[in-house]
C-alpha positions as CSV (number, residue, x, y, z in Angstrom):
1,M,100.3,104.4,125.1
2,Y,103.3,104.1,123.0
3,T,106.1,101.5,123.3
4,Q,109.3,103.2,123.5
5,N,112.5,101.2,122.5
6,K,116.0,101.8,123.8
7,Q,117.3,104.7,121.6
8,T,120.4,104.5,120.0
9,A,122.8,107.3,118.7
10,A,122.1,105.6,115.1
11,T,118.1,105.7,115.5
12,A,118.6,109.5,117.1
13,S,119.8,110.9,114.5
14,K,117.3,109.5,111.6
15,T,114.6,111.5,110.3
16,I,111.0,110.1,108.9
17,V,109.1,112.3,106.8
18,F,105.5,111.2,106.6
19,I,104.0,112.4,103.3
20,T,100.0,112.6,103.3
21,G,98.0,111.4,100.8
22,A,95.0,112.9,98.9
23,F,91.7,113.9,100.6
24,V,93.2,114.2,103.9
25,G,95.1,116.6,106.0
26,A,98.5,116.0,107.5
27,S,96.8,115.5,111.0
28,S,96.2,112.1,109.6
29,W,99.8,111.4,111.0
30,D,99.8,112.7,114.1
31,N,99.6,109.1,116.2
32,W,102.2,107.8,114.0
33,K,104.5,111.1,114.7
34,L,104.4,110.2,118.3
35,F,104.6,106.7,118.2
36,F,107.9,106.8,115.8
37,G,109.0,109.9,118.1
38,A,109.0,107.7,121.1
39,N,111.2,105.2,119.5
40,G,113.9,107.5,118.8
41,Y,113.1,109.2,115.5
42,K,112.8,112.7,114.4
43,T,109.4,113.1,112.5
44,I,107.7,115.8,110.2
45,A,104.6,115.6,108.1
46,P,104.6,118.7,105.9
47,A,101.3,119.8,105.0
48,W,100.7,119.9,101.2
49,P,100.8,123.0,99.5
50,H,97.2,124.8,99.9
51,K,96.4,122.8,102.7
52,N,98.1,124.3,105.6
53,A,95.2,124.3,107.7
54,D,92.6,122.2,109.6
55,A,90.6,120.1,107.6
56,C,87.1,122.2,108.9
57,T,89.0,125.3,107.7
58,L,90.1,124.1,104.3
59,R,85.8,122.8,103.6
60,K,84.6,126.1,104.1
61,R,87.1,127.5,101.2
62,H,85.6,124.9,99.0
63,P,85.8,125.2,96.1
64,D,89.2,126.1,96.1
65,A,91.0,127.3,93.1
66,A,94.4,126.8,94.8
67,I,93.8,123.4,95.7
68,A,92.5,122.5,92.5
69,S,95.4,123.5,90.7
70,Q,97.6,121.1,92.4
71,R,99.5,118.7,90.3
72,L,101.5,115.8,91.0
73,A,104.7,116.7,89.5
74,D,104.8,119.9,91.7
75,L,103.9,118.2,94.8
76,T,106.7,115.6,94.1
77,E,109.1,118.5,93.6
78,Y,107.7,120.1,96.9
79,Y,108.7,117.0,98.9
80,A,112.1,117.0,97.2
81,N,112.9,120.1,98.2
82,I,112.0,119.5,102.0
83,V,113.8,116.0,101.8
84,Q,116.8,117.7,100.2
85,Q,117.4,120.2,102.7
86,L,117.6,117.6,105.9
87,P,121.0,116.9,106.9
88,E,120.8,113.3,105.8
89,K,118.6,111.2,103.9
90,P,115.3,110.4,105.6
91,I,113.1,107.6,105.8
92,L,110.1,108.3,103.9
93,I,106.8,107.1,104.7
94,G,104.0,107.8,102.7
95,H,100.4,106.6,102.3
96,S,97.9,106.5,99.2
97,M,99.0,109.5,96.9
98,G,101.8,109.9,99.5
99,G,102.9,106.2,98.6
100,L,102.9,107.1,95.0
101,I,105.2,109.9,96.2
102,T,107.6,108.0,98.1
103,Q,108.2,105.6,95.1
104,L,108.9,108.9,93.1
105,L,111.3,109.8,95.5
106,V,112.9,106.6,96.3
107,Q,113.4,106.4,92.3
108,R,115.5,109.9,92.5
109,G,117.7,108.2,95.4
110,L,116.3,111.0,97.9
111,A,115.6,108.5,100.8
112,E,117.4,106.0,103.1
113,A,114.3,103.6,103.0
114,G,110.7,104.0,101.7
115,I,107.4,102.8,102.8
116,A,104.4,103.0,100.5
117,I,100.8,102.3,102.9
118,H,98.1,101.3,100.6
119,S,100.1,103.2,97.5
120,L,98.4,105.0,94.6
121,Q,99.1,102.9,91.5
122,P,102.1,104.4,89.2
123,Q,101.6,104.8,85.7
124,G,101.0,101.6,83.8
125,V,100.0,99.4,86.9
126,M,96.2,98.6,86.6
127,T,93.5,96.8,88.4
128,F,90.0,95.5,87.1
129,K,88.6,95.2,90.5
130,Y,85.1,97.3,90.4
131,S,85.9,98.8,93.9
132,F,88.9,100.7,92.6
133,Y,86.6,102.1,89.8
134,K,83.8,102.8,91.9
135,A,86.0,104.8,94.8
136,G,87.8,106.9,92.1
137,W,85.4,108.1,89.7
138,G,84.0,111.1,91.8
139,P,87.4,112.0,92.4
140,L,89.0,111.8,88.9
141,G,85.9,114.6,87.9
142,F,86.0,113.5,84.4
143,F,83.3,115.6,82.3
144,T,83.5,118.2,85.1
145,S,85.7,121.6,85.6
146,A,89.2,120.7,87.0
147,K,89.2,124.3,87.8
148,K,86.9,123.7,91.2
149,S,88.2,121.3,93.9
150,Y,86.7,118.2,94.8
151,L,85.0,117.5,97.8
152,M,83.9,114.0,98.6
153,S,80.7,113.0,100.2
154,F,80.2,111.3,103.5
155,R,78.3,108.4,101.4
156,E,81.9,108.2,99.2
157,W,84.1,108.3,102.2
158,Q,82.1,105.8,103.9
159,Y,83.0,103.5,101.0
160,A,86.4,104.8,99.6
161,F,88.0,105.3,103.0
162,T,86.2,104.0,106.1
163,N,84.2,100.9,105.3
164,G,83.8,98.2,107.7
165,M,84.0,101.1,110.8
166,G,81.3,102.1,112.7
167,Y,78.8,105.2,111.8
168,D,80.3,107.3,114.6
169,E,84.0,106.4,113.9
170,Q,83.3,107.6,110.1
171,K,81.7,110.4,111.0
172,E,84.4,111.7,113.2
173,A,87.3,110.9,110.8
174,Y,85.2,112.4,108.3
175,Y,84.8,115.8,110.1
176,N,88.4,115.8,111.5
177,L,90.4,114.8,108.6
178,L,88.4,115.0,105.1
179,T,89.7,118.1,102.7
180,P,88.9,119.3,99.5
181,E,91.1,118.0,96.6
182,S,92.4,118.7,93.1
183,K,91.0,116.4,90.5
184,L,94.2,117.1,88.3
185,V,96.5,115.6,90.7
186,V,94.2,112.5,91.0
187,R,94.3,112.2,87.0
188,D,98.2,113.0,87.2
189,A,98.8,109.1,88.4
190,I,97.9,107.8,85.0
191,T,100.6,110.5,83.4
192,K,104.6,110.4,82.9
193,A,104.6,112.3,86.3
194,A,103.6,108.9,88.1
195,K,106.2,107.0,85.8
196,I,108.3,104.4,87.7
197,D,111.1,102.8,86.1
198,F,111.1,99.5,88.0
199,S,114.2,97.9,86.7
200,V,116.7,100.2,88.5
201,P,118.3,99.6,92.0
202,H,116.5,101.2,94.8
203,V,117.3,101.3,98.4
204,P,114.9,99.2,100.7
205,L,111.2,99.6,99.7
206,L,108.1,98.0,101.7
207,F,104.8,97.8,100.6
208,L,101.8,98.0,103.2
209,A,98.1,96.5,101.6
210,G,94.9,96.2,103.1
211,G,92.4,93.5,102.6
212,K,89.3,95.5,103.1
213,D,90.6,98.7,101.4
214,N,88.4,99.6,98.5
215,F,90.1,102.6,97.0
216,I,93.6,101.0,96.6
217,P,92.9,97.2,96.7
218,A,95.5,95.0,97.9
219,S,95.7,93.1,94.7
220,L,96.9,96.7,93.1
221,N,99.2,97.0,95.5
222,Y,100.6,93.6,95.2
223,S,101.1,94.3,91.2
224,N,103.0,97.5,92.2
225,F,105.2,95.5,94.3
226,K,105.7,92.9,91.9
227,K,106.5,95.4,89.4
228,Y,109.9,95.8,90.8
229,R,112.6,93.5,89.4
230,D,116.3,94.4,90.5
231,A,117.3,91.4,92.2
232,N,119.8,93.3,94.5
233,S,117.5,95.6,95.8
234,V,115.3,95.0,99.0
235,T,111.6,95.1,98.0
236,D,109.0,93.6,100.6
237,Y,105.4,93.2,100.6
238,K,103.2,93.0,103.5
239,E,99.0,92.5,103.6
240,F,97.0,93.2,106.5
241,D,93.4,91.5,106.3
242,N,91.9,94.0,108.5
243,A,93.0,97.4,107.0
244,N,90.6,99.9,105.0
245,H,92.0,102.9,103.5
246,F,91.6,104.7,106.5
247,V,94.4,102.5,107.7
248,L,96.4,105.5,109.9
249,G,93.4,106.0,111.6
250,Q,92.1,102.6,112.3
251,P,91.8,101.4,116.0
252,E,94.4,98.7,114.9
253,W,96.9,101.5,113.5
254,E,99.3,100.5,116.1
255,E,99.9,96.9,114.6
256,K,100.7,98.6,111.4
257,A,103.2,101.4,113.0
258,A,104.9,98.7,114.7
259,Y,105.4,96.4,112.0
260,I,107.1,99.2,110.2
261,L,109.2,100.3,112.8
262,N,110.3,96.6,113.2
263,W,111.3,96.2,109.3
264,I,112.9,99.7,109.7
265,N,115.3,98.5,112.5
266,T,116.4,95.4,110.8
267,L,117.5,96.9,107.9
């Protein structure tokens, strides 16, 4: 059930581009597309290059050299090209790595507004929280070949994405959404490809964080948010205590979508 607001001419002309994060497919946005579509927005959720297939098919291809070759700079440019082909600047909503890409595209002036959900940290933003390193060590794949894609185990998935959920929910999400990933694209978060100039003016930007997120702890999101320092730009932060890294698919996902919708509609 999706609550539908009265559509205005202004809303009807706006497009939301959903930007997917690492380790999952673009179908993670399916319910979100329906929700925002029912509220008058045009929506698109482009799959990452080399990942335009269902999760099961992609896992069967693992190890996948094409996926393994993915880099953040190329991925950011890929989404920039999509955005620039639209008739107007869209609203960007990104999750995890997609949140970082949202920040990078907002920095380039390519959005009307940006929402970074549990955003992967830009270069220079750090945390000392143990869960961040435990969840990310395997995907970084140090001391292993970067020519092979990385496939998260179910146990890793349980810790990094779906902690706190029931076993059957965790298993279903793993089967339906988990994809192989590039170790290089994860490592790129500590390089200049992930550099943000926090001093420059920007369009409205909202950060959402989750109190149960092991992979991208809320404290890391808050540090990211606090780095922005242009006094004349709107930069907002909201933490949901019940959200883990699987926030897009948790039973309470619509609570977060509704918060974002209200934030967008009040700009």
